[in-house]
C-alpha positions as CSV (number, residue, x, y, z in Angstrom):
1,X,19.4,-181.9,-38.9
2,X,17.4,-183.6,-36.1
3,X,16.6,-180.3,-34.6
4,X,15.3,-178.7,-37.8
5,X,11.9,-180.4,-37.6
6,X,11.0,-179.4,-34.0
7,X,12.3,-175.9,-34.6
8,X,10.3,-175.6,-37.8
9,X,7.1,-176.8,-36.0
10,X,7.6,-174.4,-33.1
11,X,8.2,-171.4,-35.5
12,X,5.2,-172.3,-37.5
13,X,2.9,-172.8,-34.6
14,X,4.1,-169.6,-32.8
15,X,3.7,-167.5,-36.0
16,X,0.2,-168.8,-36.6
17,X,-0.7,-168.2,-33.0
18,X,0.4,-164.6,-33.3
19,X,-1.4,-164.2,-36.6
20,X,-4.6,-165.6,-35.1
21,X,-4.7,-163.0,-32.4
22,X,-3.0,-160.0,-34.0
23,X,-2.9,-160.6,-37.7
24,X,-5.4,-159.7,-40.4
25,X,-8.5,-161.7,-40.9
26,X,-7.8,-165.2,-42.3
27,X,-4.1,-164.7,-41.9
28,X,-2.5,-168.1,-41.6
29,X,0.7,-169.7,-42.8
30,X,-0.3,-172.9,-44.6
31,X,1.5,-176.2,-45.0
32,X,3.6,-174.8,-47.8
33,X,5.0,-172.2,-45.4
34,X,5.9,-175.1,-43.0
35,X,7.8,-176.9,-45.7
36,X,9.6,-173.8,-46.9
37,X,10.8,-173.1,-43.3
38,X,11.8,-176.7,-43.0
39,X,13.6,-176.6,-46.3
40,X,15.6,-173.6,-45.3
41,X,16.7,-175.3,-42.1
42,X,17.5,-178.6,-43.9
43,X,19.4,-176.8,-46.6
44,X,21.4,-174.9,-44.1
45,X,22.2,-178.0,-42.0
46,X,23.4,-179.9,-45.0
47,X,25.4,-177.3,-46.9
48,X,26.4,-174.9,-44.1
49,X,26.9,-177.1,-41.1
50,X,28.9,-174.4,-39.2
51,X,26.1,-171.8,-39.7
52,X,23.3,-174.1,-38.7
53,X,23.8,-174.1,-34.9
54,X,23.9,-170.3,-34.8
55,X,20.8,-170.1,-37.0
56,X,18.9,-172.4,-34.6
57,X,20.2,-170.5,-31.6
58,X,18.8,-167.2,-33.1
59,X,15.5,-168.9,-33.9
60,X,15.1,-170.3,-30.4
61,X,16.2,-167.0,-28.9
62,X,13.6,-165.2,-31.0
63,X,10.9,-167.6,-30.0
64,X,11.7,-167.1,-26.3
65,X,11.6,-163.3,-26.6
66,X,8.4,-163.4,-28.6
67,X,6.7,-165.7,-26.1
68,X,7.7,-163.4,-23.3
69,X,6.4,-160.4,-25.2
70,X,3.1,-161.9,-26.1
């Protein structure tokens, strides 16, 4: 559960960075999007603890691939 918040923040910042440069005009994921992403991670960590590490691993792997690509 501790890693849900930093992962959410990095996903949110990376997505908004991408939308700033490549998205439509005024494309931005607001604070509601941040809380939805955090809720998904928190829900998964509480109710599916065996799935949570693989979900985080895929999120971090996707972030690394996206940053190399951009």
